[in-house]
N, C-alpha and C positions, 0 to 999 in steps of 0.2 A: 566856663571851660574854654580851653584854647584850641585852635585848629592846628593839627599836626601836619597834615598834608592834604592835597586835593584827592577827591575820590567821588564815588557815587553812593549815596545813602541807600540803605536797604531797610525794610521794616524790621528784620531780625536784628540788624546792628543797632537800629534806633531803640528797640525795646531793651537790648542789653545795656546801652548807654543810659537809658532812663532808670533802669534798676540800679546801676552803679551810682548815679547821681542821687537817687532817692536814699540809698544806704548812707552815702556821705553826708547828706543834709541832716538826716535823723541822728547820725553819730555826733555831728557838730552842734546842732541846735535843739535836738530833742523832739520837736514837732515841726510840721511843714509851715504852720502859721508863724512860728518863731523864726524860721528861716526866711520867710517872706518879709517879715518886719525888719530883719537884719539887713536885707538887701534894699529895703525901701528907705533910701537916704533922705528923701524929702518928706517922709512921713505923711504922704498924701494918699495912701491906699493903693498905689500902683508903682511899678518899677520899670525903668527903661531897659530895653534889650541889652544895652551896654553894661548896665548894672548887674544884670543876671549873669552875663558872660564873665565879668570881673569877679563876682562872688564865687562862681564855679572854679575859675582859675586859681583863686586863693585856696580852694580845697584840694588842689592838685589834680583836678580832672582835665584830661587832655583828649579831645575828640578830633577826628578828621574834619576838614572844612565843610564837606557836604552834610555830614550828620549834624554838626553844630548848627548850620544854617537851617536845616530842615526842622530841628527841634525848636529853634527860635520862632520859625514861621508857624509851627503848630501851636505854640504857646500864645502867640499874638494873633488870635483868631480874627479880630476886627481890623488888623493892619493899622493900628493907631500908633505904633511905635512904643507903646507902653503895655505892660502885662498886669492885669488886675489879679486880685487874690483868687477869684473863682477860676480864672484861666490857669493860674499857677497850680492850683490844687487839682484841676481836671487833667492837666498834663501828666501828673504823677499818680493818678488814681487807678486802682485795680490792675496793677502791673502784672500780677500773677494770674489774673483771670484768663481763661482760654480765648475769650473774644477780644482781648486787648490787642493781640497781634493783628487780627482782622480789622480792627478799628484803625490801626496805624496804616495798614495796607490801603484801606479805603481813603484815608486822608491824604496819603502820598500819591494816589492815583487820580485824585480830583483834578479837573482841568484848571489850568492856571488862569484862564480868562474868566472874567465875571460873566455870569449868565445875564442875558438881556432881561430887563424888568418887565415881565408880562403880567404882573399882578394888577388887579384893579386898584384905583386910588383908595386911600383909607376911608373916604366918605362912602364909596360904593361898597366896600367890604363891610362897613358897619351896618349898612342897611340891607345887606344881602340876606335872603332867607336861607335856612339850613339846607344843605345838600351834602350827601355823603362824599367824603374824600378819602382816598387811600383804601387799601385792602386789609382784611383781618390779619393776613400774614405780616404786612408791614407794621401794623399796630403791635403785634407780638414781638417782632424784631426790635422795636423801640423799647418795649418793656424788659427784654432780655439784655440788650447791649448798652442801654443808657447808663450814665454815671451821674450821680446826684451832685449838683453844684450848690443849690440852695433849696432846702425843704420849704422854707417860709415863702419863697417866691415861685416855687414849683418849676425850677429850671434845672436842666440836665445837659450833659454833653453826650452827643450821639453822632458817630461817624464824622467827626470834625466840625460839627455844628453845635451851637447852643440852642436848645429847644425849650419851649415853655408849654406846660400842660394846663388847660383850663377846663373846669367843669361848669358848663353853661346851663341856663334854665331850660327845662324840658328834658333833662337827663342826658344831654349829649356831651361828649368829651372831645375837645379840640386840642390838637398839638400843632404849634406853629414854630417857625424859625424865629428866634428871639431878635435877630438882627434885621432881617428883611420883612418879617411879618407874613412870609409865605405859609399857607396852610398845608401842612404835611399829612395830617390825618384828622378826620372829623366824622364821628359816627356815634350811634347809639350803642356803645360798647362798654361793657363792664370790664375793669381790669382783670387780667387772668389770675387764677389761683395758683398756689405753689405747685400742684401736680401738673397743671397745663404748662407753666413756665419751665418746669424740669423736662417735660417731654419735648418742648420746643428747643431747648438748649441741645438736647440729644439729637434732634433733627438737624440742627445747624452743624453740629460736629460731623454727622454722617455726610452731609452735603459737602462740607469742606474736604473730607477724606476722599469722596468721590471725585471732586475736582482735581485734587492732587494726583490721584491715580490716573485720571484721564490725561493729565498733562505729562506725566513721566513715563507711562507705559507705552511701548511701541505700538504704532497703528498697524492694524491688519487690513490690508487692501482686499 
């Protein structure tokens, strides 16, 4: 896609642009995998940011500069300058899901600075005994909002991160950041059933509505 003018990207505008790009890609190539392969000029399983921009431009997609840059940054999660197939698919996944807009908001509000690495060295992590990490609420949030990247590798996209789920000996379930190795959730918790997930989605929608009302309704002193 090409940049039409300067501006400030918004989650709503980004979601609309993603939907437009998704429709154009499917109309032209039939599947997202076929679209990715068409952009992958070197046939090495990844595409450069410039190749993605050029491919979108050829489809006639024109975005403002801020939205275009934000979309590229979200696709290139590891800042390598190249976009892998999993990153490409995750960017366009579940665009009609109610939580996709919140996922985009979270990703765009994330601080630009890298967090200091406070994790223990890999050797210490490997030898560490199990201790609970994260809350039951956070574990449910992950199950509701995650987007599957690879079932075989148990990797998912969640709030701008690539996460990995591991079932360890002793019946514990550990979820880590696939890039940094940070442990996000670790507990003796069974995956939630359909009824519990449905109830949690409804809870999230109610909380989002409450935040919206609190933001826009006038305050009473």
